[in-house]
C-alpha positions in Angstrom: 41.7 -37.3 -14.0 37.6 -37.8 -13.6 37.4 -35.2 -11.0 38.5 -32.3 -13.4 35.2 -32.8 -15.4 32.8 -33.3 -12.2 34.4 -30.2 -10.8 33.9 -28.2 -13.8 30.2 -29.5 -14.0 29.5 -28.5 -10.2 31.6 -25.1 -10.7 29.6 -24.3 -13.8 26.0 -24.8 -12.0 27.2 -23.0 -9.1 28.3 -20.1 -11.5 24.9 -20.1 -13.0 23.4 -19.9 -9.6 25.5 -16.7 -8.9 24.5 -15.1 -12.4 20.9 -15.7 -11.3 21.4 -14.3 -7.8 23.0 -11.0 -9.5 20.2 -10.6 -12.0 17.5 -10.7 -9.2 19.8 -8.4 -7.0 19.8 -6.3 -10.3 15.8 -6.1 -10.0 15.0 -9.1 -12.4 12.6 -10.3 -10.1 11.1 -12.7 -12.5 14.2 -14.6 -13.3 14.6 -18.1 -11.9 17.2 -20.7 -11.8 17.0 -23.8 -14.3 17.1 -26.6 -12.2 18.6 -29.7 -13.4 19.4 -33.5 -11.5 18.5 -34.2 -7.7 21.5 -33.6 -5.6 22.6 -31.0 -3.4 23.0 -27.9 -5.9 19.6 -29.0 -7.5 18.0 -28.5 -3.8 19.7 -25.1 -3.6 18.6 -24.1 -6.9 15.0 -24.9 -5.8 15.3 -23.2 -2.4 16.8 -20.1 -4.5 13.6 -20.3 -6.6 11.1 -20.4 -3.7 12.9 -17.5 -2.3 12.8 -15.5 -5.4 9.1 -16.3 -5.4 8.5 -15.3 -2.0 10.5 -11.9 -2.5 8.7 -11.0 -5.8 5.3 -11.7 -3.7 6.5 -9.3 -1.1 7.4 -6.6 -3.6 4.4 -6.9 -5.5 2.5 -6.6 -2.1 4.2 -3.4 -1.2 3.5 -1.9 -4.2 -0.2 -2.6 -4.2 -0.1 -1.3 -0.4 1.5 1.7 -1.4 -1.2 2.2 -4.1 -3.8 1.6 -1.8 -2.3 4.0 1.0 -2.1 6.6 -1.8 -5.8 6.2 -2.8 -6.9 6.2 1.0 -4.8 9.5 1.6 -6.4 11.1 -1.4 -10.0 10.8 -0.7 -9.9 13.2 2.5 -7.6 15.3 0.8 -10.2 15.5 -2.1 -13.2 16.3 0.3 -11.1 19.1 2.1 -10.3 20.6 -1.4 -14.0 20.6 -2.4 -15.0 21.8 1.2 -12.5 24.8 0.6 -13.8 25.5 -2.7 -17.6 25.5 -1.5 -16.2 28.2 1.3 -14.2 30.2 -1.2 -17.4 30.4 -3.4 -19.6 31.3 -0.9 -17.4 34.0 0.8 -16.9 35.6 -2.6 -20.6 35.6 -3.3 -21.2 37.1 0.2 -23.2 34.3 1.3 -22.1 33.8 5.1 -24.6 31.4 6.6 -22.7 30.5 10.0 -24.4 27.4 10.5 -23.6 26.3 7.0 -20.0 27.7 7.2 -19.6 25.6 10.7 -20.8 22.4 9.1 -18.1 22.9 6.1 -15.1 23.6 8.7 -16.4 20.7 10.9 -16.2 18.3 7.6 -12.8 19.7 7.0 -11.7 18.9 10.5 -12.9 15.4 10.2 -11.2 14.8 7.1 -8.1 16.1 8.8 -8.7 13.7 11.8 -9.1 11.1 9.2 -5.9 11.5 7.5 -4.1 11.7 11.0 -5.9 8.5 11.6 -4.5 7.0 8.4 -1.2 8.2 8.9 -1.1 6.5 12.4 -2.2 3.0 10.6 0.4 3.3 8.3 3.0 4.0 11.3 1.5 0.9 12.9 1.9 -0.9 9.7 5.6 0.0 9.6 6.0 -1.1 13.3 4.3 -4.6 12.4 6.8 -5.1 9.7 9.8 -4.5 12.2 7.9 -6.8 14.7 7.2 -4.1 17.4 3.3 -4.1 17.5 0.8 -6.6 16.9 -2.8 -5.7 15.0 -5.5 -4.8 17.6 -9.0 -5.8 16.0 -11.7 -2.9 16.7 -15.4 -3.1 16.7 -17.3 -1.5 13.7 -20.8 -0.3 13.4 -21.8 -0.4 9.7 -24.7 2.2 10.4 -22.0 4.8 12.3 -19.7 4.2 9.3 -22.4 5.0 6.5 -23.9 8.2 8.6 -20.1 9.2 9.0 -19.6 8.9 5.2 -22.9 10.6 4.6 -21.5 13.8 6.9 -17.9 13.6 5.3 -19.4 13.8 1.4 -22.0 16.2 2.4 -20.1 19.1 0.5 -19.7 17.0 -2.4 -23.4 16.0 -2.4 -24.5 19.5 -2.1 -22.3 20.8 -4.5 -23.4 18.3 -7.2 -27.2 18.8 -6.1 -27.5 15.2 -5.4 -30.1 13.5 -3.0 -29.4 10.7 -1.0 
């Protein structure tokens, strides 16, 4: 008859593990199993909590990545919008300097290329998540990067009357 209380204790702990799994599956990623004892069920509970920690970290990382991607995509879109506004203002005022117009259009084209490159990098990351493609390191020249940024932000700098 001693088997019945032992089986109830084991069943209760397994039921608690099941409830914890259901809570996490419903989105409560902060929930963890209470670990008691030093047996197989306790080992399973610790492993479950480790798994929950990793899943919570992965989801947090994805949210941060999504926020960063959104920011990175908005920057060139903002520059395109500003360049368009500058061009519109100049067109409505009858100012048609061909060089100035070409510079703004070149800036828009560069920002579109940047957006295309960012989208390509997002696709590369999704392939990496699926185990399809390793990252490829590329050389970076900071002076080229600063020069490109100065060219891209030229409409903003000009519009605000800034001197860099």
